[in-house]
All heavy atoms as a GROMACS GRO file, in nm:
protein
  516
    1MET      N    1   3.643   6.204   8.575
    1MET     CA    2   3.692   6.071   8.602
    1MET      C    3   3.760   6.018   8.476
    1MET      O    4   3.699   6.011   8.371
    1MET     CB    5   3.574   5.984   8.644
    1MET     CG    6   3.609   5.846   8.686
    1MET     SD    7   3.699   5.832   8.841
    1MET     CE    8   3.600   5.931   8.950
    2ASP      N    9   3.887   5.981   8.490
    2ASP     CA   10   3.962   5.928   8.377
    2ASP      C   11   3.938   5.779   8.355
    2ASP      O   12   3.940   5.731   8.241
    2ASP     CB   13   4.112   5.950   8.398
    2ASP     CG   14   4.148   6.097   8.400
    2ASP    OD1   15   4.101   6.171   8.313
    2ASP    OD2   16   4.224   6.137   8.491
    3LEU      N   17   3.919   5.704   8.465
    3LEU     CA   18   3.912   5.559   8.454
    3LEU      C   19   3.820   5.502   8.561
    3LEU      O   20   3.831   5.536   8.678
    3LEU     CB   21   4.052   5.499   8.472
    3LEU     CG   22   4.066   5.348   8.474
    3LEU    CD1   23   4.029   5.289   8.338
    3LEU    CD2   24   4.207   5.310   8.514
    4SER      N   25   3.727   5.416   8.520
    4SER     CA   26   3.643   5.339   8.612
    4SER      C   27   3.680   5.193   8.596
    4SER      O   28   3.678   5.140   8.485
    4SER     CB   29   3.495   5.358   8.581
    4SER     OG   30   3.455   5.489   8.608
    5ILE      N   31   3.713   5.128   8.706
    5ILE     CA   32   3.749   4.986   8.705
    5ILE      C   33   3.633   4.913   8.772
    5ILE      O   34   3.602   4.937   8.888
    5ILE     CB   35   3.880   4.962   8.782
    5ILE    CG1   36   3.992   5.043   8.719
    5ILE    CG2   37   3.912   4.813   8.786
    5ILE    CD1   38   4.115   5.057   8.805
    6ILE      N   39   3.568   4.823   8.698
    6ILE     CA   40   3.453   4.750   8.749
    6ILE      C   41   3.491   4.603   8.762
    6ILE      O   42   3.537   4.541   8.666
    6ILE     CB   43   3.331   4.767   8.656
    6ILE    CG1   44   3.299   4.916   8.642
    6ILE    CG2   45   3.212   4.689   8.710
    6ILE    CD1   46   3.198   4.949   8.535
    7ILE      N   47   3.472   4.550   8.883
    7ILE     CA   48   3.506   4.411   8.912
    7ILE      C   49   3.380   4.340   8.958
    7ILE      O   50   3.310   4.388   9.047
    7ILE     CB   51   3.613   4.404   9.024
    7ILE    CG1   52   3.738   4.483   8.985
    7ILE    CG2   53   3.646   4.260   9.056
    7ILE    CD1   54   3.833   4.508   9.099
    8VAL      N   55   3.350   4.226   8.897
    8VAL     CA   56   3.238   4.142   8.939
    8VAL      C   57   3.297   4.027   9.021
    8VAL      O   58   3.393   3.962   8.978
    8VAL     CB   59   3.159   4.090   8.819
    8VAL    CG1   60   3.044   4.001   8.866
    8VAL    CG2   61   3.107   4.206   8.735
    9SER      N   62   3.240   4.004   9.139
    9SER     CA   63   3.301   3.911   9.233
    9SER      C   64   3.200   3.810   9.288
    9SER      O   65   3.084   3.843   9.308
    9SER     CB   66   3.359   3.992   9.350
    9SER     OG   67   3.396   3.909   9.456
   10PHE      N   68   3.248   3.688   9.314
   10PHE     CA   69   3.170   3.588   9.386
   10PHE      C   70   3.267   3.499   9.462
   10PHE      O   71   3.346   3.426   9.402
   10PHE     CB   72   3.084   3.504   9.292
   10PHE     CG   73   3.009   3.395   9.365
   10PHE    CD1   74   2.905   3.426   9.448
   10PHE    CD2   75   3.046   3.263   9.350
   10PHE    CE1   76   2.836   3.328   9.517
   10PHE    CE2   77   2.978   3.163   9.417
   10PHE     CZ   78   2.873   3.195   9.501
   11ASN      N   79   3.263   3.508   9.594
   11ASN     CA   80   3.348   3.427   9.683
   11ASN      C   81   3.495   3.429   9.639
   11ASN      O   82   3.558   3.326   9.622
   11ASN     CB   83   3.298   3.282   9.688
   11ASN     CG   84   3.170   3.268   9.766
   11ASN    OD1   85   3.141   3.350   9.855
   11ASN    ND2   86   3.093   3.168   9.735
   12SER      N   87   3.549   3.548   9.622
   12SER     CA   88   3.688   3.559   9.576
   12SER      C   89   3.762   3.668   9.653
   12SER      O   90   3.829   3.752   9.594
   12SER     CB   91   3.690   3.587   9.426
   12SER     OG   92   3.612   3.701   9.397
   13ILE      N   93   3.754   3.664   9.785
   13ILE     CA   94   3.814   3.768   9.869
   13ILE      C   95   3.964   3.783   9.843
   13ILE      O   96   4.014   3.895   9.835
   13ILE     CB   97   3.784   3.744  10.019
   13ILE    CG1   98   3.826   3.865  10.101
   13ILE    CG2   99   3.849   3.617  10.069
   13ILE    CD1  100   3.778   3.863  10.244
   14ASP      N  101   4.037   3.674   9.829
   14ASP     CA  102   4.182   3.683   9.806
   14ASP      C  103   4.213   3.747   9.671
   14ASP      O  104   4.305   3.830   9.660
   14ASP     CB  105   4.248   3.545   9.814
   14ASP     CG  106   4.245   3.489   9.956
   14ASP    OD1  107   4.242   3.568  10.052
   14ASP    OD2  108   4.245   3.366   9.969
   15LEU      N  109   4.138   3.711   9.568
   15LEU     CA  110   4.160   3.770   9.436
   15LEU      C  111   4.126   3.919   9.436
   15LEU      O  112   4.199   3.999   9.375
   15LEU     CB  113   4.077   3.697   9.331
   15LEU     CG  114   4.115   3.552   9.304
   15LEU    CD1  115   4.013   3.488   9.211
   15LEU    CD2  116   4.254   3.543   9.247
   16ILE      N  117   4.018   3.956   9.503
   16ILE     CA  118   3.980   4.097   9.510
   16ILE      C  119   4.086   4.177   9.584
   16ILE      O  120   4.126   4.286   9.541
   16ILE     CB  121   3.842   4.113   9.578
   16ILE    CG1  122   3.734   4.050   9.492
   16ILE    CG2  123   3.811   4.259   9.608
   16ILE    CD1  124   3.716   4.114   9.356
   17ASN      N  125   4.135   4.124   9.695
   17ASN     CA  126   4.240   4.190   9.772
   17ASN      C  127   4.364   4.212   9.685
   17ASN      O  128   4.418   4.324   9.678
   17ASN     CB  129   4.274   4.108   9.896
   17ASN     CG  130   4.376   4.175   9.984
   17ASN    OD1  131   4.397   4.295   9.979
   17ASN    ND2  132   4.441   4.096  10.066
   18ASN      N  133   4.409   4.109   9.616
   18ASN     CA  134   4.527   4.121   9.529
   18ASN      C  135   4.503   4.220   9.415
   18ASN      O  136   4.592   4.298   9.379
   18ASN     CB  137   4.565   3.985   9.472
   18ASN     CG  138   4.623   3.893   9.577
   18ASN    OD1  139   4.669   3.937   9.681
   18ASN    ND2  140   4.618   3.764   9.550
   19CYS      N  141   4.383   4.217   9.359
   19CYS     CA  142   4.350   4.306   9.248
   19CYS      C  143   4.353   4.453   9.294
   19CYS      O  144   4.412   4.538   9.227
   19CYS     CB  145   4.212   4.270   9.194
   19CYS     SG  146   4.162   4.364   9.051
   20ILE      N  147   4.292   4.482   9.408
   20ILE     CA  148   4.290   4.619   9.459
   20ILE      C  149   4.431   4.667   9.491
   20ILE      O  150   4.469   4.780   9.457
   20ILE     CB  151   4.197   4.630   9.581
   20ILE    CG1  152   4.052   4.611   9.537
   20ILE    CG2  153   4.215   4.765   9.651
   20ILE    CD1  154   3.954   4.598   9.652
   21ARG      N  155   4.510   4.582   9.555
   21ARG     CA  156   4.649   4.620   9.585
   21ARG      C  157   4.728   4.650   9.457
   21ARG      O  158   4.806   4.743   9.451
   21ARG     CB  159   4.719   4.510   9.665
   21ARG     CG  160   4.671   4.499   9.806
   21ARG     CD  161   4.742   4.384   9.876
   21ARG     NE  162   4.695   4.370  10.011
   21ARG     CZ  163   4.746   4.435  10.115
   21ARG    NH1  164   4.845   4.519  10.098
   21ARG    NH2  165   4.697   4.417  10.235
   22SER      N  166   4.706   4.569   9.355
   22SER     CA  167   4.775   4.589   9.228
   22SER      C  168   4.733   4.721   9.163
   22SER      O  169   4.817   4.794   9.109
   22SER     CB  170   4.745   4.472   9.134
   22SER     OG  171   4.809   4.489   9.012
   23ILE      N  172   4.605   4.752   9.169
   23ILE     CA  173   4.556   4.877   9.111
   23ILE      C  174   4.622   4.996   9.180
   23ILE      O  175   4.673   5.087   9.114
   23ILE     CB  176   4.402   4.885   9.121
   23ILE    CG1  177   4.338   4.782   9.028
   23ILE    CG2  178   4.353   5.026   9.087
   23ILE    CD1  179   4.190   4.760   9.053
   24TYR      N  180   4.624   4.996   9.314
   24TYR     CA  181   4.689   5.105   9.387
   24TYR      C  182   4.838   5.110   9.357
   24TYR      O  183   4.896   5.218   9.345
   24TYR     CB  184   4.667   5.090   9.538
   24TYR     CG  185   4.542   5.158   9.585
   24TYR    CD1  186   4.420   5.094   9.581
   24TYR    CD2  187   4.546   5.288   9.633
   24TYR    CE1  188   4.305   5.155   9.625
   24TYR    CE2  189   4.432   5.352   9.677
   24TYR     CZ  190   4.311   5.285   9.672
   24TYR     OH  191   4.198   5.347   9.715
   25ARG      N  192   4.900   4.994   9.343
   25ARG     CA  193   5.044   4.990   9.317
   25ARG      C  194   5.080   5.054   9.184
   25ARG      O  195   5.178   5.128   9.173
   25ARG     CB  196   5.093   4.846   9.320
   25ARG     CG  197   5.240   4.836   9.296
   25ARG     CD  198   5.288   4.696   9.312
   25ARG     NE  199   5.433   4.698   9.297
   25ARG     CZ  200   5.512   4.601   9.328
   25ARG    NH1  201   5.463   4.489   9.376
   25ARG    NH2  202   5.641   4.611   9.311
   26TYR      N  203   5.001   5.028   9.082
   26TYR     CA  204   5.036   5.076   8.949
   26TYR      C  205   4.971   5.209   8.910
   26TYR      O  206   5.022   5.277   8.823
   26TYR     CB  207   5.008   4.969   8.844
   26TYR     CG  208   5.106   4.856   8.858
   26TYR    CD1  209   5.070   4.738   8.923
   26TYR    CD2  210   5.237   4.869   8.815
   26TYR    CE1  211   5.162   4.637   8.941
   26TYR    CE2  212   5.329   4.769   8.832
   26TYR     CZ  213   5.291   4.652   8.896
   26TYR     OH  214   5.383   4.552   8.915
   27LEU      N  215   4.862   5.244   8.977
   27LEU     CA  216   4.798   5.371   8.944
   27LEU      C  217   4.820   5.479   9.050
   27LEU      O  218   4.795   5.595   9.024
   27LEU     CB  219   4.647   5.352   8.923
   27LEU     CG  220   4.606   5.269   8.803
   27LEU    CD1  221   4.454   5.260   8.796
   27LEU    CD2  222   4.661   5.327   8.675
   28GLY      N  223   4.864   5.440   9.168
   28GLY     CA  224   4.880   5.536   9.275
   28GLY      C  225   4.746   5.565   9.340
   28GLY      O  226   4.646   5.499   9.313
   29ASP      N  227   4.742   5.665   9.423
   29ASP     CA  228   4.620   5.704   9.492
   29ASP      C  229   4.527   5.776   9.395
   29ASP      O  230   4.573   5.860   9.318
   29ASP     CB  231   4.657   5.796   9.609
   29ASP     CG  232   4.540   5.824   9.698
   29ASP    OD1  233   4.453   5.902   9.655
   29ASP    OD2  234   4.534   5.769   9.808
   30PRO      N  235   4.396   5.748   9.397
   30PRO     CA  236   4.306   5.814   9.302
   30PRO      C  237   4.300   5.965   9.319
   30PRO      O  238   4.267   6.036   9.226
   30PRO     CB  239   4.170   5.749   9.329
   30PRO     CG  240   4.180   5.689   9.463
   30PRO     CD  241   4.324   5.655   9.484
   31ALA      N  242   4.335   6.014   9.436
   31ALA     CA  243   4.335   6.158   9.460
   31ALA      C  244   4.467   6.222   9.418
   31ALA      O  245   4.485   6.342   9.430
   31ALA     CB  246   4.307   6.187   9.607
   32GLY      N  247   4.562   6.139   9.375
   32GLY     CA  248   4.689   6.193   9.327
   32GLY      C  249   4.793   6.213   9.435
   32GLY      O  250   4.892   6.281   9.415
   33CYS      N  251   4.773   6.152   9.552
   33CYS     CA  252   4.871   6.170   9.661
   33CYS      C  253   4.926   6.034   9.704
   33CYS      O  254   4.922   5.998   9.818
   33CYS     CB  255   4.812   6.247   9.778
   33CYS     SG  256   4.653   6.188   9.832
   34SER      N  257   4.975   5.959   9.607
   34SER     CA  258   5.031   5.827   9.634
   34SER      C  259   5.153   5.837   9.724
   34SER      O  260   5.231   5.932   9.717
   34SER     CB  261   5.073   5.764   9.501
   34SER     OG  262   5.138   5.642   9.522
   35ASP      N  263   5.171   5.738   9.811
   35ASP     CA  264   5.290   5.731   9.895
   35ASP      C  265   5.405   5.682   9.808
   35ASP      O  266   5.419   5.564   9.781
   35ASP     CB  267   5.267   5.635  10.012
   35ASP     CG  268   5.387   5.625  10.104
   35ASP    OD1  269   5.494   5.679  10.070
   35ASP    OD2  270   5.373   5.565  10.211
   36ILE      N  271   5.484   5.773   9.761
   36ILE     CA  272   5.588   5.744   9.664
   36ILE      C  273   5.694   5.649   9.720
   36ILE      O  274   5.755   5.573   9.647
   36ILE     CB  275   5.650   5.875   9.610
   36ILE    CG1  276   5.715   5.850   9.476
   36ILE    CG2  277   5.747   5.935   9.708
   36ILE    CD1  278   5.619   5.810   9.369
   37ASN      N  279   5.714   5.648   9.852
   37ASN     CA  280   5.810   5.555   9.911
   37ASN      C  281   5.757   5.412   9.910
   37ASN      O  282   5.834   5.317   9.899
   37ASN     CB  283   5.842   5.597  10.055
   37ASN     CG  284   5.912   5.730  10.058
   37ASN    OD1  285   5.998   5.757   9.976
   37ASN    ND2  286   5.873   5.816  10.151
   38LYS      N  287   5.626   5.396   9.918
   38LYS     CA  288   5.566   5.264   9.918
   38LYS      C  289   5.554   5.209   9.777
   38LYS      O  290   5.576   5.092   9.753
   38LYS     CB  291   5.428   5.272   9.984
   38LYS     CG  292   5.365   5.138  10.009
   38LYS     CD  293   5.238   5.155  10.092
   38LYS     CE  294   5.176   5.022  10.125
   38LYS     NZ  295   5.053   5.035  10.201
   39TYR      N  296   5.516   5.295   9.681
   39TYR     CA  297   5.494   5.253   9.542
   39TYR      C  298   5.569   5.347   9.448
   39TYR      O  299   5.509   5.428   9.380
   39TYR     CB  300   5.346   5.253   9.507
   39TYR     CG  301   5.262   5.165   9.595
   39TYR    CD1  302   5.154   5.215   9.665
   39TYR    CD2  303   5.291   5.030   9.609
   39TYR    CE1  304   5.076   5.133   9.746
   39TYR    CE2  305   5.214   4.948   9.688
   39TYR     CZ  306   5.107   5.000   9.757
   39TYR     OH  307   5.030   4.920   9.835
   40PRO      N  308   5.701   5.338   9.443
   40PRO     CA  309   5.777   5.433   9.361
   40PRO      C  310   5.745   5.427   9.213
   40PRO      O  311   5.756   5.526   9.142
   40PRO     CB  312   5.923   5.393   9.387
   40PRO     CG  313   5.918   5.256   9.442
   40PRO     CD  314   5.784   5.240   9.510
   41GLU      N  315   5.698   5.313   9.164
   41GLU     CA  316   5.669   5.302   9.020
   41GLU      C  317   5.543   5.377   8.981
   41GLU      O  318   5.514   5.394   8.864
   41GLU     CB  319   5.659   5.155   8.976
   41GLU     CG  320   5.547   5.078   9.042
   41GLU     CD  321   5.584   5.020   9.178
   41GLU    OE1  322   5.684   5.060   9.236
   41GLU    OE2  323   5.509   4.934   9.225
   42SER      N  324   5.463   5.425   9.079
   42SER     CA  325   5.339   5.496   9.045
   42SER      C  326   5.361   5.647   9.032
   42SER      O  327   5.268   5.720   9.006
   42SER     CB  328   5.233   5.469   9.152
   42SER     OG  329   5.269   5.529   9.274
   43GLU      N  330   5.484   5.693   9.045
   43GLU     CA  331   5.513   5.836   9.046
   43GLU      C  332   5.460   5.908   8.922
   43GLU      O  333   5.404   6.016   8.932
   43GLU     CB  334   5.663   5.860   9.058
   43GLU     CG  335   5.699   6.006   9.064
   43GLU     CD  336   5.847   6.026   9.086
   43GLU    OE1  337   5.924   5.931   9.077
   43GLU    OE2  338   5.884   6.142   9.114
   44GLY      N  339   5.474   5.850   8.806
   44GLY     CA  340   5.433   5.917   8.684
   44GLY      C  341   5.284   5.916   8.658
   44GLY      O  342   5.236   5.976   8.565
   45LYS      N  343   5.206   5.849   8.741
   45LYS     CA  344   5.064   5.834   8.716
   45LYS      C  345   4.978   5.913   8.815
   45LYS      O  346   4.861   5.889   8.830
   45LYS     CB  347   5.028   5.686   8.723
   45LYS     CG  348   5.099   5.605   8.618
   45LYS     CD  349   5.072   5.458   8.635
   45LYS     CE  350   5.136   5.375   8.527
   45LYS     NZ  351   5.279   5.367   8.535
   46ARG      N  352   5.035   6.007   8.884
   46ARG     CA  353   4.964   6.081   8.987
   46ARG      C  354   4.847   6.164   8.937
   46ARG      O  355   4.753   6.187   9.009
   46ARG     CB  356   5.059   6.173   9.062
   46ARG     CG  357   5.152   6.098   9.152
   46ARG     CD  358   5.235   6.194   9.229
   46ARG     NE  359   5.314   6.120   9.325
   46ARG     CZ  360   5.376   6.174   9.424
   46ARG    NH1  361   5.370   6.304   9.443
   46ARG    NH2  362   5.446   6.102   9.506
   47GLY      N  363   4.846   6.207   8.814
   47GLY     CA  364   4.742   6.294   8.765
   47GLY      C  365   4.615   6.222   8.720
   47GLY      O  366   4.517   6.286   8.687
   48LEU      N  367   4.615   6.091   8.721
   48LEU     CA  368   4.502   6.013   8.673
   48LEU      C  369   4.396   5.998   8.782
   48LEU      O  370   4.426   5.955   8.893
   48LEU     CB  371   4.550   5.874   8.630
   48LEU     CG  372   4.450   5.780   8.567
   48LEU    CD1  373   4.407   5.835   8.430
   48LEU    CD2  374   4.511   5.642   8.552
   49SER      N  375   4.272   6.035   8.751
   49SER     CA  376   4.164   6.013   8.848
   49SER      C  377   4.094   5.883   8.812
   49SER      O  378   4.071   5.854   8.695
   49SER     CB  379   4.066   6.130   8.846
   49SER     OG  380   3.998   6.138   8.724
   50TRP      N  381   4.065   5.800   8.914
   50TRP     CA  382   4.007   5.670   8.888
   50TRP      C  383   3.923   5.626   9.006
   50TRP      O  384   3.930   5.682   9.114
   50TRP     CB  385   4.115   5.567   8.857
   50TRP     CG  386   4.222   5.553   8.960
   50TRP    CD1  387   4.337   5.627   8.968
   50TRP    CD2  388   4.224   5.462   9.069
   50TRP    NE1  389   4.411   5.587   9.076
   50TRP    CE2  390   4.344   5.486   9.141
   50TRP    CE3  391   4.139   5.364   9.115
   50TRP    CZ2  392   4.378   5.413   9.254
   50TRP    CZ3  393   4.174   5.292   9.228
   50TRP    CH2  394   4.292   5.316   9.295
   51GLU      N  395   3.841   5.523   8.980
   51GLU     CA  396   3.756   5.467   9.084
   51GLU      C  397   3.747   5.317   9.063
   51GLU      O  398   3.768   5.267   8.952
   51GLU     CB  399   3.616   5.527   9.081
   51GLU     CG  400   3.539   5.494   8.954
   51GLU     CD  401   3.403   5.560   8.945
   51GLU    OE1  402   3.358   5.620   9.044
   51GLU    OE2  403   3.342   5.553   8.837
   52ILE      N  404   3.718   5.245   9.172
   52ILE     CA  405   3.695   5.101   9.164
   52ILE      C  406   3.550   5.076   9.206
   52ILE      O  407   3.506   5.122   9.310
   52ILE     CB  408   3.788   5.022   9.258
   52ILE    CG1  409   3.934   5.048   9.225
   52ILE    CG2  410   3.756   4.873   9.253
   52ILE    CD1  411   4.032   4.988   9.325
   53ILE      N  412   3.478   5.002   9.124
   53ILE     CA  413   3.342   4.962   9.155
   53ILE      C  414   3.342   4.810   9.161
   53ILE      O  415   3.382   4.744   9.065
   53ILE     CB  416   3.243   5.010   9.046
   53ILE    CG1  417   3.246   5.163   9.038
   53ILE    CG2  418   3.103   4.958   9.074
   53ILE    CD1  419   3.176   5.219   8.917
   54ILE      N  420   3.299   4.755   9.275
   54ILE     CA  421   3.295   4.610   9.290
   54ILE      C  422   3.149   4.568   9.304
   54ILE      O  423   3.079   4.612   9.393
   54ILE     CB  424   3.376   4.562   9.412
   54ILE    CG1  425   3.521   4.604   9.396
   54ILE    CG2  426   3.364   4.411   9.429
   54ILE    CD1  427   3.609   4.574   9.515
   55ALA      N  428   3.105   4.480   9.214
   55ALA     CA  429   2.971   4.423   9.220
   55ALA      C  430   2.984   4.281   9.274
   55ALA      O  431   3.045   4.196   9.210
   55ALA     CB  432   2.908   4.422   9.082
   56ASP      N  433   2.930   4.258   9.393
   56ASP     CA  434   2.942   4.128   9.456
   56ASP      C  435   2.813   4.049   9.436
   56ASP      O  436   2.703   4.101   9.453
   56ASP     CB  437   2.972   4.142   9.604
   56ASP     CG  438   2.995   4.008   9.668
   56ASP    OD1  439   3.105   3.953   9.649
   56ASP    OD2  440   2.903   3.957   9.733
   57ASN      N  441   2.827   3.922   9.401
   57ASN     CA  442   2.713   3.834   9.375
   57ASN      C  443   2.681   3.746   9.496
   57ASN      O  444   2.685   3.624   9.488
   57ASN     CB  445   2.740   3.747   9.252
   57ASN     CG  446   2.735   3.827   9.125
   57ASN    OD1  447   2.644   3.905   9.106
   57ASN    ND2  448   2.833   3.809   9.039
   58CYS      N  449   2.652   3.810   9.610
   58CYS     CA  450   2.608   3.738   9.731
   58CYS      C  451   2.716   3.644   9.787
   58CYS      O  452   2.688   3.530   9.825
   58CYS     CB  453   2.480   3.663   9.703
   58CYS     SG  454   2.354   3.688   9.826
   59SER      N  455   2.840   3.691   9.791
   59SER     CA  456   2.949   3.609   9.845
   59SER      C  457   2.927   3.578   9.992
   59SER      O  458   2.867   3.655  10.065
   59SER     CB  459   3.082   3.682   9.830
   59SER     OG  460   3.116   3.696   9.695
   60ARG      N  461   2.982   3.464  10.033
   60ARG     CA  462   2.973   3.423  10.174
   60ARG      C  463   3.111   3.397  10.233
   60ARG      O  464   3.124   3.324  10.330
   60ARG     CB  465   2.887   3.297  10.184
   60ARG     CG  466   2.744   3.324  10.145
   60ARG     CD  467   2.656   3.208  10.182
   60ARG     NE  468   2.517   3.247  10.159
   60ARG     CZ  469   2.438   3.191  10.071
   60ARG    NH1  470   2.484   3.093   9.996
   60ARG    NH2  471   2.314   3.231  10.057
   61ASP      N  472   3.214   3.456  10.174
   61ASP     CA  473   3.351   3.433  10.220
   61ASP      C  474   3.411   3.555  10.289
   61ASP      O  475   3.530   3.560  10.313
   61ASP     CB  476   3.440   3.391  10.103
   61ASP     CG  477   3.459   3.501  10.001
   61ASP    OD1  478   3.384   3.600  10.003
   61ASP    OD2  479   3.551   3.487   9.918
   62GLY      N  480   3.329   3.655  10.321
   62GLY     CA  481   3.379   3.776  10.384
   62GLY      C  482   3.412   3.886  10.285
   62GLY      O  483   3.458   3.993  10.323
   63SER      N  484   3.390   3.863  10.158
   63SER     CA  485   3.419   3.962  10.054
   63SER      C  486   3.343   4.093  10.076
   63SER      O  487   3.399   4.202  10.059
   63SER     CB  488   3.384   3.909   9.915
   63SER     OG  489   3.462   3.799   9.881
   64VAL      N  490   3.218   4.083  10.111
   64VAL     CA  491   3.134   4.202  10.128
   64VAL      C  492   3.188   4.288  10.241
   64VAL      O  493   3.204   4.410  10.227
   64VAL     CB  494   2.986   4.164  10.152
   64VAL    CG1  495   2.904   4.287  10.183
   64VAL    CG2  496   2.930   4.089  10.033
   65GLU      N  497   3.222   4.226  10.354
   65GLU     CA  498   3.276   4.301  10.468
   65GLU      C  499   3.413   4.362  10.436
   65GLU      O  500   3.445   4.470  10.479
   65GLU     CB  501   3.287   4.209  10.591
   65GLU     CG  502   3.154   4.162  10.644
   65GLU     CD  503   3.094   4.046  10.564
   65GLU    OE1  504   3.164   3.983  10.483
   65GLU    OE2  505   2.972   4.022  10.582
   66PHE      N  506   3.492   4.289  10.358
   66PHE     CA  507   3.624   4.338  10.318
   66PHE      C  508   3.609   4.463  10.235
   66PHE      O  509   3.673   4.561  10.252
   66PHE     CB  510   3.699   4.231  10.239
   66PHE     CG  511   3.827   4.280  10.176
   66PHE    CD1  512   3.938   4.304  10.252
   66PHE    CD2  513   3.833   4.303  10.040
   66PHE    CE1  514   4.056   4.350  10.194
   66PHE    CE2  515   3.950   4.349   9.982
   66PHE     CZ  516   4.061   4.372  10.058
   0.00000   0.00000   0.00000
């Protein structure tokens, strides 16, 4: 694993959604098979292995289900 991204969250579903989309946009798919047509700027980052860990603090806004 090259990179672990840890996010602590509390009632912030919109911010988490934007954050995850941004991570995929700039890092590509963690397995290295990014959709190059969807995120052309991630082409050079295909070899990086990464994971996202989200620690939720009992949110009640749908964050956990998301």
